[in-house]
KOLGUFI-965718 format. One line per 2 residues: for each residue x, y, z of C-alpha. Coordinates in steps of 0.05 Angstrom, whole numbers. Layout:
<rolums>
X Y Z; ...
</rolums>
This chain:
<rolums>
429 -264 -697; 379 -260 -765
342 -201 -778; 281 -228 -756
312 -234 -692; 335 -163 -690
268 -140 -705; 232 -180 -649
284 -150 -601; 271 -86 -623
196 -100 -616; 209 -123 -550
253 -68 -527; 194 -13 -553
149 -50 -513; 188 -48 -450
207 31 -451; 134 42 -467
124 3 -403; 163 40 -367
148 99 -393; 72 87 -374
85 67 -296; 138 133 -299
84 171 -315; 30 142 -267
84 145 -208; 89 220 -224
17 231 -222; 3 190 -156
61 239 -127; 44 303 -153
-28 295 -133; -47 234 -97
-54 276 -28; -112 319 -41
-172 293 -39; -200 310 -118
-238 259 -170; -166 261 -211
-138 240 -140; -200 182 -140
-184 155 -205; -106 149 -185
-130 104 -122; -166 52 -176
-106 55 -222; -63 47 -166
-111 -15 -152; -113 -41 -222
-29 -40 -230; -32 -77 -161
-79 -132 -191; -41 -133 -261
28 -136 -223; 0 -188 -175
-18 -235 -237; 37 -237 -274
85 -241 -212; 45 -297 -177
-4 -326 -230; -78 -306 -236
-98 -361 -191; -53 -342 -137
-76 -261 -149; -143 -280 -143
-135 -318 -71; -97 -255 -40
-161 -212 -64; -209 -256 -43
-170 -260 29; -149 -189 32
-227 -168 20; -258 -221 56
-218 -204 121; -216 -129 109
-288 -117 100; -300 -158 161
-254 -122 209; -274 -59 182
-345 -72 195; -328 -96 256
-287 -40 276; -345 13 262
-399 -18 298; -356 -34 367
-289 5 370; -246 -55 362
-188 -57 336; -182 14 311
-219 57 355; -286 85 341
-293 125 273; -342 120 217
-320 137 139; -356 211 124
-352 203 51; -415 216 4
-465 175 38; -489 160 -38
-425 108 -44; -435 44 -52
-415 9 15; -408 -65 43
-438 -60 111; -416 8 130
-351 10 97; -347 34 21
-334 -10 -30; -269 13 -52
-229 8 18; -229 -64 8
-198 -57 -62; -149 -1 -26
-132 -58 27; -103 -109 -33
-63 -47 -74; -26 -35 -14
-23 -95 16; 7 -127 -33
43 -75 -60; 77 -78 25
78 -152 10; 128 -156 -43
172 -103 -4; 169 -155 57
186 -206 16; 245 -172 -13
267 -161 52; 271 -226 77
309 -253 18; 253 -271 -23
215 -311 41; 153 -322 -2
186 -373 -48; 214 -404 5
147 -419 62; 165 -491 65
213 -459 121; 172 -456 188
213 -390 196; 177 -356 132
115 -371 146; 107 -333 209
168 -273 196; 137 -254 125
72 -240 148; 94 -204 208
144 -157 169; 88 -144 114
44 -123 172; 88 -71 200
105 -47 123; 40 -45 107
15 -1 170; 82 43 152
40 60 95; -20 89 140
25 112 202; 42 167 138
-30 183 105; -76 175 168
-73 237 201; -77 277 133
-134 233 108; -171 240 171
-160 308 211; -148 345 155
-180 310 85; -239 279 140
-248 219 96; -259 182 152
-269 213 231; -242 185 286
-303 207 350; -252 200 408
-182 240 365; -120 225 380
-49 248 408; -27 240 332
-58 295 303; -126 270 323
-110 192 307; -114 137 361
-57 93 367; -109 44 371
-125 59 295; -39 32 287
-55 -29 322; -112 -51 288
-81 -41 217; -26 -84 250
-71 -134 265; -113 -133 208
-65 -136 156; -24 -189 192
-83 -233 191; -93 -236 113
-24 -236 103; -19 -293 145
-76 -333 114; -40 -314 38
18 -352 76; -2 -414 94
-39 -418 23; 24 -398 -9
53 -453 29; 12 -503 -2
21 -489 -71; 71 -470 -119
75 -399 -146; 91 -378 -219
168 -366 -219; 179 -311 -269
256 -309 -289; 308 -273 -246
314 -224 -288; 239 -200 -300
226 -221 -225; 272 -166 -200
242 -113 -249; 169 -131 -212
206 -119 -149; 231 -53 -172
157 -33 -193; 131 -60 -133
178 -19 -88; 165 44 -134
85 40 -126; 93 26 -46
141 85 -34; 106 132 -79
43 135 -30; 85 159 17
125 210 -28; 62 243 -52
54 272 21; 124 319 10
87 362 -37; 31 397 1
90 403 59; 133 433 2
84 482 -23; 75 505 57
4 503 68; -15 546 135
-71 553 177; -108 509 229
-147 448 232; -203 420 294
-206 341 302; -269 311 328
-248 318 402; -238 393 395
-171 400 387; -136 449 342
-81 433 300; -22 473 260
-36 443 193; 44 461 176
64 421 238; 23 365 215
40 357 144; 120 368 167
107 310 221; 77 267 166
140 272 120; 189 268 164
153 197 184; 153 180 114
229 185 110; 249 138 170
190 81 154; 164 87 84
221 116 42; 273 67 89
239 2 80; 231 25 7
312 37 15; 332 -23 48
291 -76 -6; 316 -29 -61
390 -45 -38; 376 -125 -28
365 -116 -105; 426 -86 -119
460 -132 -67; 438 -193 -120
470 -175 -173; 535 -164 -148
</rolums>
């Protein structure tokens, strides 16, 4: 090996180390602070979306990433606006965040990109669970199975965060509330349907094209990063539970809930849904190396 090659390898190792340190800082900040709806948490949400866009551009290529973004934004804004106007498919609700925020119809503009960020990482986790089904969409089974599994992985994210974001933070309000600490079952069924729609559309698109194929080593690193971003959105709920928050909160239907019970239930659900899915995906990656 020449001195020039050694220097180049050293520079590459330094860049990779810096990249992993940056990712670690983002994930630690997300876990530590995303649970609390402050301006810093909003900035972290924007960084989360930006990381999803960059990751998708590297993993699938910029054209495929753009197509997924457009599909996701178009379908989610359409369904969310229908949901606010009619109550289908999520249930009757409205967004209660600052009315001065830019909106598309009745929906704050940030909602669509957040669907994309969570949806993209959920898609990658699901593809790992199905042994790289996103790269083998020429098989009819994968075209159907991958969007279904991805929709469940995606809905797990909402299953973890909705009760704290609605009942506690009141980012959105469920008019009729629901049995899950103020959240109705229809909400989760609506998430399952909406995410399945854009995942299915993306699967049909990818089936007709050939996504870029990063090298096996790079692909595993990218998959691991996707798993970490996915699970970090769930791990953040451990923080307020560990803080032992107390007191009560009242939902839109007038039902009073204990905050500590809500936080503990959220952590329990997270461990047996998002964390389990992430762990299973990580084990798939380990198995591929042995």
